[in-house]
DODO-224891 format. One record per residue (C-alpha): residue in one letter; x, y, z. Coordinates in steps of 0.2 Angstrom, whole numbers, plus 5000, padded with zeros to 4 digits. Example, Ala and Ser with C-alpha at 12.3 -4.5 7.8 and 13.67 -1.06 7.14 Angstrom:
<kemis>
A506249785039 S506849955036 
</kemis>
This chain:
<kemis>
M482045684949 G480245684944 I479745794933 R478645874942 N480345944952 R481345964937 R480246084931 A480146164949 R482046184946 K482446234929 H480746374934 A481846424950 H483446434937 T482446564927 H481946684939 I483746674949 V484346744930 G483146844927 F483346924945 G485146954943 L484947054925 A483647154933 G484847174950 V486347224940 I485447354928 G484547434943 F486247444952 V487247514938 A485847654936 L485847674955 L487647694955 V487347814938 I486147904949 A487247924964 L488647964953 V487948114943 F487348164961 S488848174969 V489648234955 T488448384954 S488648404973 L490448414969 V490248534956 N488948624965 S490048664981 W491748734967 L490448834963 T489948884980 D491149034983 L491449104966 P492049294964 D490649404959 Y490649384941 T489149474939 S490249624941 A490849734928 D492049774940 A492649594941 Y493449614924 L494249754926 V496149754924 A497449854934 E497550014925 P498850154930 T498550314938 E498750484927 V499250634930 Y499150784924 D499850984923 S498551104922 S498651114905 N497850924903 N499650844898 L500150694903 I501650714916 A501650544926 E500850374928 Y500850274942 Y500950074940 L501249904944 Q500949854928 N501249944912 R499649954906 K498350084896 S496650014889 I495950054873 T494250034866 I494049934850 D493950084837 Q495850114845 V496649934839 S496849874821 T495749764813 Y497349654808 V497449634828 L495649604832 K495449474817 G497149384819 T497049364841 V495449284836 D496249164821 T497749124832 E497049084852 D495049054847 V494449024830 R492748974833 F492649124846 Y491049204836 Q490249044839 H490348964854 N489449004873 G491249024881 V491648864881 D492048764865 P491848554865 Q492748564848 G494248654853 I494448524868 I494248384855 R495348454843 A496548494857 M496548304864 V496748254845 A498148354844 Q498848304862 L498748114854 G499848174839 G501148244849 N500748424847 S500048544858 E498548664855 G497748744868 A495848704873 S495548864884 T494449004874 I494549184874 T493449214884 Q494249054898 Q495649154897 L495049324901 V494049244916 R495949174920 N496949324920 T495549424931 I494249374940 L495249204943 S496849264944 D497149204962 E496949034954 Q497649054938 F499248934940 D497948794948 K498048654936 T496548564945 L494848514938 K494148644951 R494748794943 K494348714923 V492448714930 R492248864940 E493348944925 A492048864911 Y490748904923 I491049094924 A491549114905 I489949044900 Q489149154913 M490049314907 E489549264886 K487649294893 T488249464900 Y489549524887 S489649554870 K491149464858 D491849604852 Q491849674872 I492549514877 L493849514862 M494549704869 M494549644888 Y495449504883 L496949634872 N496749754887 T497649614899 I498649484891 Y500349494893 Y501549534879 G503249534889 H504349684893 S503049744904 A501949764893 Y500049724898 G498649734884 I499049794866 E499349974866 A500749954880 A501449814868 S501149914852 V502150064861 T503449964871 Y503949874853 F503549984841 N503250164848 K501550184841 D499550154843 A498849994842 K497650064829 D499350104816 L499849914817 T500349854801 L499949674797 S501849614800 E501949714817 A500149644822 A500649464818 T502149484827 L501349544845 I499749424841 G500849284844 L502049354860 P500749294872 N500849094868 S502649134877 P503449304879 S505149264883 L505349124870 Y504749234857 D505649414863 P505949484848 T507449574855 V508249414862 N507449274851 P506949364833 D507249204823 A505949114836 C504949274836 K504849264817 Q504349114816 R503049144828 R502349274817 N502349184801 V501349064812 V500149194814 L500149254799 D499749054791 R498449064803 M497749204798 L497749154778 S496648994783 A495449084790 G494949194776 D495349334784 I497149404773 T497549384753 Q498949274751 E499549424742 E499649504761 H500149344769 D501549314758 A502049524759 A502049494779 Q502949354780 A504449404769 E504749564781 D505849584794 I505449614812 E505849804813 L505749854832 D505750034838 T505450034857 G504450174864 S504050284877 S502650344876 V501850244888 M502650334904 S503750294916 S503250304935 K504650434938 G503650554927 T503950714915 Y504250824933 P504850684946 Y504950764960 F503250844961 T502250684957 D503250614968 Y502350724980 V500850694972 K500950504975 Q501150524993 L499650634995 L498750494985 L499250374996 E498550455011 D496850465005 F496950294995 D497450124997 Q499250034988 K498049954974 T496950104971 V498550214966 F499350104957 Q498149994947 G496650094949 G496750194934 L496350354942 K496450534932 V497350664943 Y497350834938 T498650944947 T498851124949 L500751124942 D500951254926 P502051184914 T502651354908 D503051414926 Q503851244929 Q505051244915 A505551444921 A505751364939 E506851234932 D507851334920 A508051474935 C508851334946 N509951254934 K510651414927 Q511151504945 L511951334948 E512851324933 S513351504935 I514051424953 G515051304945 D514851194960 D514151014957 S513850984973 L512651114975 E510651104975 A509351214973 A507451184978 L505851304973 V504051314975 A502951434967 V501151464976 D499751564968 P499051664985 S497251674976 T496951484976 G498451384986 Y498751324970 I500651254968 K501151304951 A503051254952 M504151134962 V506051124962 G506350964970 G508350944971 R509650944954 D509650764949 Y508050654951 D509050504945 A510550544958 D509350574972 Q507550554976 Y507250644991 N506250814988 L507050974996 A505551064991 S504150955003 Q505250845012 A506950925018 R506751045035 R508151165033 Q508151285044 P507551465035 G508751575045 S507851745045 G506751705033 F505651635052 K505751815058 A504251875045 F503151765057 T503751845072 L503451985063 A501551945060 A501351895076 A502052065083 I501052185073 S499552065075 A499952105095 G500152295092 M501952315088 S502052475076 P503452425063 Q503952605069 T504452555084 Y506152585090 I507452455097 N509152435100 C509952335088 N511852345094 S512852175096 P512852085106 I511352085117 Q511251985134 V509151965129 T509051865146 S510051785159 S510251655147 W510251705131 K511451835120 V511351865105 Q512251945088 N512051995073 H513051945058 Y514851975061 N514352065077 T513752215070 S512852365079 Y511452445070 G511052565084 T509452605090 I508252585074 T506452545069 L505752385069 A505652405049 R507352435048 A508052295059 T506952195044 E507852265031 L509552235042 S508952085046 S509552105065 N509551955077 T509752065093 G508252185087 Y507252015083 A507751935101 Q506952065108 V505352075100 A505051895101 N505451915120 A504252035122 I502551955114 G503151775117 A503351615109 D501651565109 S501051695098 I502651655088 V502051485085 S500251515082 T500251645071 A501551525061 K500351385061 A499051495056 M499951555039 G500551385036 I501851315045 K501651135048 V502951085056 D503351055075 L503851225082 P504551235100 N503851375109 Y505451455116 A505851625108 S507451585097 I506551505085 T506451695078 L508151665072 G507451515061 T508351385073 I507051255068 G507051175050 V505451205038 P505251135019 P505251275006 L503451215003 Q502851265020 M503851425020 A502951475002 E501251435009 G501651555025 Y502051685013 A500751665002 T499751725016 L500151895016 A500151905000 A498451865001 G497951985012 G498251895028 V497251755021 H497751575022 R497451445010 D498351265010 A499651244996 I498751134984 A499351004974 I497950914966 D496151004959 K495150864955 I495150664953 L494250544941 D493950364944 R494250244928 N492450274923 G492750484922 N491750504938 S492150624950 V493050584965 Y493650734972 Q493650914968 H494651034977 T493551184986 D494351334992 A494351335010 P495151485014 T495451545031 Q495951735039 A497451705049 I498151865053 S497152025049 A497152115032 E497952265040 A499352165048 A499652075032 Y499952235023 A500652335037 E502052195035 T502052185016 Q502652385017 V504052315028 L504552165018 E504552285001 G505852395010 V506852205012 V506852234994 K507252394990 N508352445005 G508852275013 T509852115012 A508752074995 T509252244984 V509752114971 V507852044971 N507552234965 S508952264951 N508752094947 A506852074942 K506252164928 I504552154932 N503152294933 Q502452214950 P502752264968 I503852144977 A504152094994 G505151955004 K506551915016 T508251825014 G508651695027 T510551645029 T510751515043 E512651485053 Y514251445043 A512951505029 G512551325024 D510751355019 L510351525009 W508551555008 F507351694999 N505751715002 G504651834992 Y503051874986 T502051984971 P500151994971 Q500251844960 I501351714967 A502351664982 V503951604979 S505251524992 V506951464985 W508151364996 V510051344990 G511251244999 H511951055000 R510850925001 E511850825013 S511950955027 G511451125031 E513351165040 K514251125025 T514651345019 V514051365001 Y515651434994 V515251564976 H516951584967 G517751564980 S516951684994 T515551645005 G513751594997 S512351705000 P510751744995 A511151884986 T512351754976 T511151604975 S509351614980 C508851794976 P509551784959 I508451634956 F506951724962 A507151864951 S507451734936 Y505951654940 V504751804940 N505551874927 A505151724914 T503251724923 L502751884926 S503551974914 N501952014903 V500752034916 S500052194920 R500652284936 Q499352244952 E499552304968 F499552234985 Q497852224993 T497852385000 A497152415022 A497052525035 S498552555048 P498252425063 D497852485079 Y499552495088 K499852495106 S501152625112 S502952595110 S503052635130 S501952465133 W503452365126 T504752315136 F506552265128 S508152205136 K509252345131 S508152475124 S507052615132 G505552585119 S505452775114 S504952835098 S506652955097 S508052865088 S509952855096 G511552785089 K512052735073 S511052675058 Y511852575046 S511452505027 S511752325021 S511852195008 D511452015014 S513251975015 S513252095031 N511952005038 Y512051865052 D510251755048 A510851625058 G510451555074 A511251665089 S512451635103 E511451605116 
</kemis>
């Protein structure tokens, strides 16, 4: 081979080598660029469907709805998680410093993600130890905005978490983030947030925690079950001491404080100031809960942090409970129940509600849910309809017994007692079934139904005249609302349990506004009130008149169903309308016995009403019922009754009666 050829060959090899190195470097560079673009594209795809991390609402934790009585006392909380958020001035500095020292010692230096923490965690893992690399901010993101992904161990979730943490730190201060975290973290025993944990374990607010107590709580989130002080006190103490060691290393406590705290035993004092969902007045607060669920979704009610201000008066409520309990205890029948609802006629506000004897035994609310036959208590709506139609209470009716009202409807009074031909007013005092059946037949069922509806009865009412005898079940709440219409001069207001609602930020969500309607005329209401005052003075409710020690006029009507299974008194003064029911929870056909005798309103519901008004109105200045002119009555001869002449002259006998001689059930047909 010639020298020229050798040089040419050597030159060719030199070019090949040069090209090869450049090609490899170029290929690697292209590969890196492609990989970077590929990773960037992948990461971008991971970040395309992030929740709205710019909204403050995204970091809000579930908070209970708080329910207050009319005196602003907290009476219940509705929650899925036992949680109460607080501000930084409401928590011990030991908690603030110790949490940072234990969970994220460089919290105030990093920007949401801590590279040093990641390296430290990797070194710890290589050494066979375990140390978390997530910052407090990352943990907060995981527990709130990415809570649906918190158990996802993929790189995608970690990237999303880190990205949001960095963005979050651009929006919120470190102290804000720390408090968000402390209000979010789980401490065991259904306690979310440092305040709930403080009360759960030590029965005190978080601001009052000692160093040892604070360190105990700080150690729990790492493993709430493993370090549960009620189950594993030794493990909990060891973990507490680790927290104290870290606080000492960070320079946030002195050696003396450290040693003294470690020498302490963990003394628990489980508390209840973070209230259970049962509440102080569970029948009423359950009723409020149902009202809220009609207007808000479950998430808002149980996690939205609403503040609900109710109409319940704590003094009136205690009086109602005492009145019911006192009478039931005097009867001595543990199976007997009482329900009571008190409504302010001028506002419609529910001032008291007793839904049963023992909420723990049965949560069914007899005051708002139970539809028990009101017996002759329903006659008040027939009387309102009759007066509104022009029938005078002085109209005479044959109230003998039995009477064939129609070809298919035969009615009798209690004990089949005949009262003779008496006025409608007196028939009301004696609660004559035969008299009222004829009135109902004369004015028509339609007018009774429409009047009862206008006055506040919301249950479905059939269009037949026998409803006048109280054959259709009505909750005490609706009976109280209906009688409140009479007390208010014929003005109807819905029975109101909620006055206002604020959201978790204090903004108004709802404010009750008065919306009265004129259900019956003021003239008709006053005329009926005068008749129902006669029931208390001279009729079936004289026990109320003798037991009530208040300087107020009282009107009302008793009610007794067949078998004496439902015993009622629905009464009112100018200030309050009250419906009281006594009976057996399981059935209205089970006879009530009082000291061996068949029960009556006189021995059950009437004394409860008297006790209640004695407690709530004893020091209230006298007020009169709203007066009005007499209605325009039709001629008595214009009314046709089954067995009555309808004349203005009386004939036959009149009887005085106590409630025990009054039959207030649906009559035989």
